[in-house]
C-alpha positions in Angstrom: 144.1 101.8 101.1 141.3 104.2 102.3 137.9 103.0 102.8 134.5 104.6 101.8 132.6 103.2 104.7 130.1 105.5 106.4 131.0 106.6 109.9 130.2 104.1 112.5 126.9 103.8 114.7 127.6 104.5 118.3 125.8 102.4 120.8 125.8 103.2 124.4 124.3 100.4 126.4 122.7 101.5 129.8 124.3 104.8 129.9 123.8 106.4 133.3 125.1 110.0 133.2 123.8 112.9 131.1 127.4 114.2 130.8 128.6 111.1 129.1 125.7 111.0 126.6 126.3 114.7 125.7 130.0 114.5 125.5 129.6 111.4 123.3 127.5 113.4 120.9 130.2 116.1 121.1 133.0 113.6 120.3 130.9 112.1 117.3 130.3 115.5 115.6 134.1 116.1 115.5 134.4 112.9 113.3 131.3 113.1 111.2 129.5 110.3 113.0 125.8 111.1 113.4 124.0 107.9 114.4 123.7 107.6 118.3 121.7 104.8 119.8 121.0 104.3 123.5 120.0 100.9 125.1 117.9 101.3 128.2 119.4 104.5 129.4 119.1 105.7 133.0 116.7 108.7 133.2 118.9 111.7 132.5 118.7 115.4 132.3 118.3 116.2 128.5 119.1 119.9 129.1 122.5 118.9 130.8 123.3 116.4 128.0 122.7 119.1 125.4 124.9 121.6 127.3 127.8 119.1 127.2 127.1 118.2 123.6 127.9 121.7 122.2 127.9 121.3 118.4 126.6 117.7 118.8 123.1 118.8 120.0 121.5 117.8 116.6 122.8 114.2 117.4 121.0 114.1 120.5 117.9 115.3 118.9 118.0 112.5 116.4 119.2 109.6 118.8 117.3 106.4 119.0 116.4 104.5 122.2 116.2 100.7 122.2 115.2 98.2 124.9 118.0 95.7 124.2 121.2 95.6 122.2 119.8 93.0 119.7 117.3 95.4 118.5 119.8 98.2 118.3 122.2 96.1 116.1 119.3 94.9 113.7 120.3 96.9 110.7 124.1 96.8 111.3 126.3 94.4 109.4 129.3 94.3 111.8 129.7 95.3 115.4 132.6 95.9 117.8 132.2 95.3 121.5 134.3 97.4 123.8 135.1 96.3 127.3 137.8 96.3 130.0 136.7 92.8 131.2 137.4 90.7 128.1 139.4 88.1 130.0 136.4 86.7 131.6 134.8 85.9 128.2 138.1 84.6 126.8 137.8 86.6 123.6 141.1 87.7 122.1 140.8 91.4 122.2 141.8 93.8 119.4 143.3 97.3 120.0 141.1 100.1 118.7 143.3 100.6 115.7 143.4 96.9 114.8 139.6 96.7 115.3 139.0 99.6 112.9 141.6 98.4 110.4 139.6 95.1 110.3 136.3 96.8 109.4 138.0 98.9 106.8 138.3 96.0 104.7 134.6 95.2 104.6 132.2 96.1 101.8 131.4 99.8 101.3 127.8 99.0 102.0 128.7 97.8 105.5 127.0 99.5 108.4 129.4 99.3 111.3 128.5 99.7 115.1 130.9 100.3 118.0 129.1 99.2 121.2 130.0 100.7 124.6 128.8 99.4 128.0 127.5 101.3 131.1 129.9 103.4 133.1 129.9 101.2 136.1 129.7 97.7 134.9 130.4 97.7 131.1 128.8 95.2 128.8 127.6 91.8 130.0 129.2 88.6 128.6 126.1 88.0 126.5 126.3 91.5 125.0 129.9 91.0 124.1 129.1 87.7 122.5 126.2 89.3 120.4 128.8 91.5 118.6 131.1 90.3 115.9 134.4 91.2 117.4 135.8 92.8 120.7 138.2 95.4 121.4 140.0 96.9 124.4 141.8 100.2 124.9 145.3 99.4 126.4 145.9 101.5 129.4 148.2 101.5 132.5 147.3 99.0 135.3 145.4 101.6 137.2 144.0 103.2 134.0 140.3 104.2 134.0 138.8 106.0 130.9 135.5 107.9 131.0 132.8 106.6 128.6 132.9 109.6 126.2 136.7 109.5 126.2 136.5 105.8 125.1 134.1 106.8 122.2 136.6 109.6 121.2 139.5 107.1 120.9 137.6 104.8 118.6 136.3 107.5 116.5 139.6 109.1 116.2 141.1 105.8 114.9 138.2 105.4 112.5 138.8 109.0 111.2 142.5 108.5 110.7 141.9 105.3 108.9 139.2 106.6 106.6 140.6 110.0 105.7 143.6 111.4 104.1 144.4 114.1 106.8 145.8 117.2 105.5 146.2 120.6 107.2 145.6 123.7 105.2 148.7 125.8 104.9 148.3 129.5 104.1 151.5 129.5 102.0 152.6 126.0 101.1 155.8 127.5 99.4 157.1 128.4 102.8 157.4 124.6 103.7 159.4 123.5 100.8 163.2 122.9 101.2 165.4 125.9 100.7 167.4 125.8 97.6 171.1 125.8 97.4 171.1 129.5 96.4 168.8 130.5 99.1 170.9 128.7 101.8 174.0 130.2 100.4 172.8 133.7 100.8 172.4 132.9 104.5 175.8 131.5 104.8 177.3 134.4 103.1 175.6 136.9 105.4 176.8 134.8 108.5 180.3 135.0 107.1 180.0 138.8 106.6 178.8 139.4 110.0 181.6 137.3 111.6 184.2 139.4 109.7 182.5 142.5 110.7 182.8 141.7 114.3 186.4 140.6 113.7 186.1 136.8 114.2 189.2 135.3 115.5 191.2 133.3 114.5 190.6 134.6 110.9 192.4 131.7 109.2 189.9 129.3 111.0 186.9 131.0 109.6 186.4 128.7 106.5 186.3 125.7 108.9 183.8 127.3 111.2 181.5 128.1 108.3 181.7 124.4 107.2 180.5 123.6 110.8 177.6 126.0 110.5 176.6 124.3 107.3 176.7 121.0 109.0 174.0 122.1 111.4 171.5 121.8 108.4 172.8 118.4 107.0 170.8 116.0 109.0 167.5 117.9 108.7 167.7 120.2 105.5 166.7 123.9 106.1 163.2 124.9 104.8 162.5 128.0 102.9 160.5 129.3 105.9 163.5 128.6 108.3 165.9 130.2 105.9 163.7 133.3 105.7 163.4 133.7 109.4 167.2 133.2 109.9 168.0 135.7 107.2 165.7 138.2 108.6 167.5 137.9 112.0 170.9 138.2 110.4 169.8 141.3 108.5 168.7 142.8 111.8 172.2 142.1 113.2 173.8 143.5 110.1 172.1 146.9 110.7 173.6 146.8 114.2 177.1 146.2 112.9 176.7 149.2 110.5 176.0 151.3 113.6 179.1 150.2 115.4 
């Protein structure tokens, strides 16, 4: 069941690099998240951050800065701490998808925050405990994700969980399954071409045509595929007429 929760608040605790702040804003705008909060950020080049943000520059212009995580979460109703070091605090971590699925069951009025630590050291134990749950992104043993990449993964999971994702199709009719008659026109033309080029042995042609049809049994032919195949066959038909 899809939730109508608002996009999450993104909180970066002690971010150190302008590139990551800007790239985080860029990730946010792709998934409709607009509320970016920084906790005690290191001095950073705002021009460089804006250059990295691209269409997320407005998010940078409206970001809020706090002196501690407690203040940054004051108006939030549920928060997810993200960290690679959760074993030290002995909190059973959730995957990003599991964490997002968990908050989707909350009230529509809930304001969710996803909290990310500094690039070098992450969140402190106290900061993790301050949040309501914790999550870790599974990676290989030597995996190391950039801060903005981590933000992107969580927002992607949020977006998939909160929206019916559909892609516009210029002509949905093309993606329907081909009808029996449409497929038969294709098979008939294949047979005509085989006869035209003197397929041998001729008495085995019906069996060969059954094998051709079996090619489309496991995954039925779409109307788009039928049109492409028919177009190719008609090109060959013209060649046989010139022979």
